[in-house]
C-alpha positions as CSV (number, residue, x, y, z in Angstrom):
1,M,-1.3,-6.3,15.1
2,A,-3.5,-5.6,12.1
3,V,-4.0,-2.7,9.8
4,T,-7.1,-2.3,7.5
5,V,-7.2,0.2,4.6
6,S,-10.1,1.0,2.3
7,V,-10.5,4.0,0.1
8,L,-14.2,4.8,0.7
9,G,-14.4,7.0,-2.4
10,S,-12.0,9.1,-4.5
11,G,-12.4,11.7,-7.2
12,S,-13.5,15.2,-7.9
13,R,-16.9,14.6,-6.2
14,G,-15.4,13.5,-2.9
15,N,-12.5,11.8,-1.1
16,A,-12.3,9.7,2.1
17,T,-10.0,6.9,3.1
18,F,-10.5,4.6,6.2
19,V,-7.5,3.3,8.1
20,K,-7.9,1.1,11.1
21,T,-5.3,-0.2,13.5
22,D,-5.8,-2.3,16.7
23,G,-6.2,0.9,18.6
24,V,-7.6,3.7,16.4
25,R,-9.9,4.3,13.5
26,L,-9.0,7.1,11.1
27,L,-10.4,8.9,8.2
28,I,-8.0,10.6,5.8
29,D,-10.2,13.4,4.4
30,A,-13.9,13.8,4.7
31,G,-15.0,15.0,1.2
32,I,-18.1,12.7,1.2
33,S,-21.2,13.3,3.3
34,R,-21.4,11.9,6.8
35,K,-24.4,9.8,5.7
36,E,-22.5,8.3,2.7
37,I,-19.3,7.7,4.8
38,A,-21.4,5.7,7.3
39,K,-23.1,3.7,4.5
40,R,-19.7,2.8,2.9
41,L,-18.1,1.9,6.3
42,E,-21.1,-0.4,6.9
43,S,-20.7,-1.9,3.4
44,I,-17.1,-3.1,4.3
45,G,-18.2,-4.5,7.6
46,E,-17.2,-1.6,9.8
47,D,-19.1,0.4,12.4
48,P,-20.8,3.3,10.5
49,D,-19.9,5.5,13.5
50,G,-16.5,4.0,14.0
51,I,-14.3,7.1,13.5
52,D,-11.9,8.3,16.2
53,A,-10.0,11.0,14.2
54,V,-10.1,12.8,10.8
55,L,-6.9,13.8,9.1
56,I,-7.6,16.7,6.6
57,T,-5.1,17.1,3.8
58,H,-6.4,20.6,2.7
59,E,-9.5,22.7,2.5
60,H,-10.8,22.0,-0.9
61,N,-14.5,20.9,-0.8
62,D,-13.9,17.4,-2.3
63,H,-11.7,16.7,0.8
64,S,-13.6,18.5,3.5
65,C,-17.3,18.9,2.8
66,G,-18.4,16.2,5.2
67,L,-16.3,17.4,8.1
68,K,-18.8,19.9,9.6
69,T,-21.5,17.2,10.1
70,I,-19.0,14.7,11.4
71,V,-17.7,16.9,14.2
72,K,-21.3,17.8,15.1
73,D,-22.4,14.1,15.3
74,L,-19.3,12.3,16.6
75,P,-16.7,13.1,19.3
76,V,-13.7,13.0,17.0
77,Q,-10.3,14.7,16.9
78,V,-9.5,16.6,13.7
79,F,-5.9,17.1,12.7
80,A,-5.0,19.7,10.1
81,T,-2.4,22.3,9.4
82,W,-3.0,25.9,10.6
83,G,-3.4,27.0,7.0
84,T,-6.1,24.4,6.4
85,I,-7.8,25.2,9.7
86,R,-8.0,28.9,8.9
87,A,-9.2,28.2,5.3
88,L,-12.0,25.9,6.6
89,H,-13.3,28.6,9.0
90,V,-13.6,26.0,11.8
91,E,-14.8,28.7,14.2
92,D,-18.2,28.3,12.5
93,Y,-18.3,24.6,13.3
94,E,-20.5,23.1,16.1
95,L,-18.1,20.9,18.1
96,N,-20.1,18.5,20.2
97,G,-17.2,16.8,22.0
98,S,-14.9,17.1,19.0
99,S,-11.7,19.0,18.9
100,I,-9.6,20.6,16.2
101,V,-5.8,20.0,16.6
102,P,-3.3,21.9,14.5
103,V,-0.3,19.9,13.3
104,P,2.9,21.3,11.7
105,P,4.1,19.5,8.6
106,G,7.0,17.2,9.1
107,I,6.4,16.6,12.8
108,P,5.0,13.1,13.7
109,F,2.4,12.7,16.4
110,A,0.9,9.6,18.0
111,M,-2.7,8.4,18.4
112,N,-2.8,5.2,20.5
113,D,-0.8,2.6,18.5
114,A,-0.4,4.8,15.3
115,E,2.3,7.3,14.5
116,I,1.0,9.9,12.0
117,T,3.2,12.2,10.0
118,P,1.8,15.1,7.9
119,F,4.2,16.2,5.1
120,S,4.0,19.2,2.8
121,V,3.0,18.7,-0.8
122,P,2.9,21.1,-3.8
123,H,-0.8,21.9,-4.5
124,D,-2.8,25.0,-4.9
125,A,-4.2,25.2,-1.4
126,A,-3.5,27.1,1.8
127,E,-1.1,24.7,3.5
128,P,-1.7,21.2,2.0
129,V,-0.2,18.0,3.3
130,A,-0.3,14.3,2.8
131,F,0.0,11.7,5.5
132,N,2.0,8.6,6.6
133,V,0.3,6.4,9.1
134,T,2.5,3.7,10.7
135,S,1.4,1.0,13.2
136,G,3.0,-2.3,14.1
137,G,5.6,-1.9,11.4
138,V,3.0,-1.4,8.7
139,K,3.2,2.0,6.9
140,V,0.3,3.4,4.9
141,T,0.8,6.5,2.8
142,Q,-1.8,8.5,0.9
143,L,-0.7,11.1,-1.6
144,T,-3.2,12.8,-3.8
145,D,-3.7,16.4,-4.9
146,V,-0.1,17.0,-5.8
147,G,1.2,18.7,-8.9
148,H,4.6,17.0,-9.1
149,L,6.9,14.7,-7.0
150,P,10.0,16.5,-5.8
151,D,12.5,14.5,-3.9
152,H,11.3,15.6,-0.5
153,V,7.9,14.2,-1.3
154,S,9.0,11.0,-2.9
155,D,11.2,10.3,0.0
156,R,8.1,10.2,2.3
157,L,6.7,7.4,0.2
158,R,9.7,5.1,0.9
159,G,9.0,2.1,3.0
160,S,5.2,2.2,2.5
161,H,3.4,-1.2,2.5
162,V,0.2,0.4,1.2
163,L,0.7,3.3,-1.2
164,I,-2.3,5.3,-2.3
165,L,-1.2,7.5,-5.1
166,E,-3.0,10.0,-7.3
167,S,-3.4,9.2,-11.0
168,N,-5.7,12.0,-12.0
169,H,-5.7,12.4,-15.7
170,D,-4.5,11.1,-19.0
171,L,-2.6,13.9,-20.6
172,E,-4.0,13.5,-24.1
173,M,-7.6,13.1,-22.8
174,L,-7.1,16.3,-20.8
175,R,-5.6,18.2,-23.7
176,V,-8.5,17.4,-26.1
177,G,-11.2,17.3,-23.4
178,P,-14.0,19.8,-22.6
179,Y,-12.3,21.9,-19.8
180,P,-11.4,25.5,-20.5
181,W,-7.7,26.1,-21.2
182,S,-7.1,27.8,-17.9
183,L,-8.4,24.8,-15.9
184,K,-6.3,22.4,-18.1
185,Q,-3.2,24.5,-17.3
186,R,-4.0,24.3,-13.6
187,L,-4.4,20.6,-13.6
188,M,-1.2,20.0,-15.6
189,G,0.7,22.6,-13.6
190,R,3.3,22.0,-10.8
191,Y,0.6,22.7,-8.1
192,G,-2.2,20.8,-9.8
193,H,-2.7,17.0,-10.1
194,L,-0.6,14.0,-11.1
195,S,-1.1,12.5,-14.5
196,N,-0.9,8.8,-15.3
197,T,2.4,9.5,-17.1
198,A,3.8,11.1,-14.0
199,V,2.8,8.1,-11.9
200,A,4.5,5.8,-14.4
201,R,7.6,7.9,-14.3
202,F,7.6,7.8,-10.5
203,I,7.4,4.0,-10.6
204,R,10.2,3.7,-13.0
205,E,12.6,6.3,-11.4
206,Q,11.7,6.8,-7.8
207,Y,9.6,4.0,-6.4
208,D,11.4,1.8,-3.9
209,G,9.2,-1.3,-4.6
210,E,8.4,-1.9,-0.9
211,A,4.6,-1.6,-1.2
212,D,2.6,-4.8,-1.6
213,H,-0.4,-2.7,-2.6
214,V,-0.4,0.3,-4.9
215,V,-3.8,2.0,-5.1
216,L,-4.4,4.6,-7.8
217,A,-6.8,7.3,-6.6
218,H,-8.5,10.6,-7.5
219,L,-9.1,9.6,-11.2
220,S,-10.9,12.2,-13.2
221,S,-14.2,11.1,-14.6
222,K,-13.8,13.3,-17.7
223,N,-10.1,13.2,-18.4
224,N,-9.1,9.6,-17.5
225,H,-10.3,6.0,-17.6
226,P,-9.6,3.3,-15.0
227,E,-8.1,0.9,-17.6
228,I,-5.8,3.6,-19.0
229,A,-4.5,4.4,-15.5
230,R,-4.2,0.8,-14.7
231,Q,-2.3,0.0,-17.9
232,E,0.3,2.8,-17.6
233,A,1.1,1.8,-14.0
234,A,1.1,-1.9,-14.7
235,V,3.5,-1.5,-17.6
236,A,5.8,0.6,-15.4
237,L,5.7,-2.0,-12.7
238,R,6.5,-4.7,-15.2
239,D,9.4,-2.7,-16.5
240,R,10.8,-2.7,-13.0
241,G,10.2,-6.4,-12.6
242,M,7.5,-5.9,-9.9
243,S,4.8,-8.2,-11.1
244,G,3.8,-9.2,-7.6
245,V,2.5,-5.8,-6.6
246,H,-1.3,-5.7,-6.1
247,L,-2.6,-2.8,-8.2
248,T,-6.1,-1.4,-7.3
249,I,-8.1,1.4,-8.9
250,T,-10.4,3.4,-6.7
251,S,-14.0,4.4,-7.5
252,Q,-15.8,7.6,-6.9
253,D,-19.0,5.7,-5.9
254,E,-18.0,2.7,-3.8
255,P,-15.2,1.6,-1.4
256,T,-12.3,-0.5,-2.4
257,F,-12.1,-4.0,-1.0
258,P,-10.4,-3.7,2.4
259,I,-6.6,-4.3,2.4
260,R,-5.7,-6.1,5.6
261,L,-2.0,-6.4,6.6
């Protein structure tokens, strides 16, 4: 039994994560063009058309803009909440052998050898979720686009072997940066995006330490820097005595080196 994980790209210009088990090949989000997803899959040694299903977290363009072409080109299943399905206007999609499957938050479902659980998150979208994917005793969790980490969300992260976690902005860079104040308030709000400081607080106060791999994702290109995000998380891990955790920073423009467990 083997699980492979690669974040194909993450940031405000597009998000997609590839998760492969022995029996199924998944995309979490399709916020990158179909052509670019194929190119990045090929670059990590995967079939550029090798997608069985797409899990959509919410309707925002940087998580869904590639979906319409994917369902037209490939016979995939798309799993999303009813709120997300309605917000995407999937009735306008051309489904050439693809299907759209509504999933309620909190209810697990199976695809071949993978159990997938969508869970509700606080974000300013119609009915946003994040996903746990478990196969052969390996649990992968991706959590981005979340304004804060209430207990019911942090509980869903427990037992993860690969934890992909948003580290969107540095608070000081955001405060003095070029965005209008209304957008700054949205990003810092309880339905916005997690800061580096919030991630460090989570590691110190809520993280169970089970993940061998922590992947920091959805970094802002204007209000963050990879080394600032890495340093805050690394210090928090060191404070917890967790020096053995592999810490990876995602890129907007290229996939992460595949994690194989």
